[in-house]
N, C-alpha and C positions, 0 to 999 in steps of 0.2 A: 504494500500500500504506500501511497504517497502522503507525505505531510506537507501541506502548503500553508505558509503563514499568511494571515489575513486579519482584517478587522471588520466589524459591522458598521456600516455608515448609515445614519438615519436621514441625512440630507444629501441629495445629489448635487454635485458641483454644476455650475452653469456652463454647459458645453455648447457654446455658439459656434456655428460653422463659419469659416472665413467668408468674407463677402464675395470673393471670386467664385467659390463653390456655389453659393446661393444664386449668383448671376448665371452661372452655367446651367444650373437646374432650371431656372426660370426660362432661359432661352430654349433648352431642350423640351420643356413642357409646351412652349408655344409652337415649336417645330412639330411636335407630335399632334397637337390640336389642329394645326394647319393641314397636316397630312390626312387626318381623319376628315376634316371638312372637305378637302378635295375628293377623297374617296367617296364620301356621302353624296357630293354633287354629281359625280360620275354615275354612281348607282342610281340616283334620282333621275338623271337624264336618260339612262338606259331603260328604266322602268316606264318613264313617260313616253318614250318612243314605242315601247311594246304596247302600251295602252292606246296610243294613237293608231297603231297598226290594227289592233283588235277592234277599235271603234270603226275604222274604215272597212274592215272585213264585215263587221256586223251590219253596217249601213248598206254595203253592196249586196249582202245576202237578203236584207229586208227589201231593198229595191227590186231585186230579182223576184222575190216572192210576191210583191205587189204586182209586178208585170204579169206573172203567171196567173194570179187571181183575177186580174182584169181580163186577161185573155180567156180564162175559163168562164168568167161572167158573161163576156160578150158572146162566147160560143153558146152558153146556156140560153141567153136571150134569143139568139138566132134559132136554136133548136126549138125553143118554146114557141117562137113566132111561126116557124115552119109547121110545128105540130098544130097550132091553131088554124093555120091555113088549110092543112090537110083535113082537119076535123070539120071545118066549115065546108070544104069542097067534097068531102066524102059522100054525103047524101045526094048531092047533085050527080056525082060520078056513078053512084049506084043506080040512080034512076035512068041515066043515059044508057048504061050498058045492061041494065036489068039483071045484075048478078047478086044483089043483096036481098035477103028475105024480109 
C-alpha cells in the first residue's frame, strides 16, 4: 500500500484561469456556434427544397386528377345526353320499323 501525505482543506483556493485561456475558449465557442448555425441553415435549405418539390408534385398530381375528372364528367354528360336522345327516339324508331311490342 501507498502512504500519501495530505491534509483536508475546507476552502478551495480561487483558481482563475488566465485571461488568454478564457479568450481562446470564448473564440472556440463562437466558432462552434457559427459552424452549427451554418449546418442548420444548410439543413433548412435542403428540407425547404424537398418541401417545394413535394408541393409541386402534389399540385401537378391534383391538376392531372382535375383534368381526368373533367374529362370523365364531360364524357358522362355526352353519354347521358346520347342516352336521352336514344330514349326519346326509340318509340319513334319502333313505330317506323314495327319491331317493338
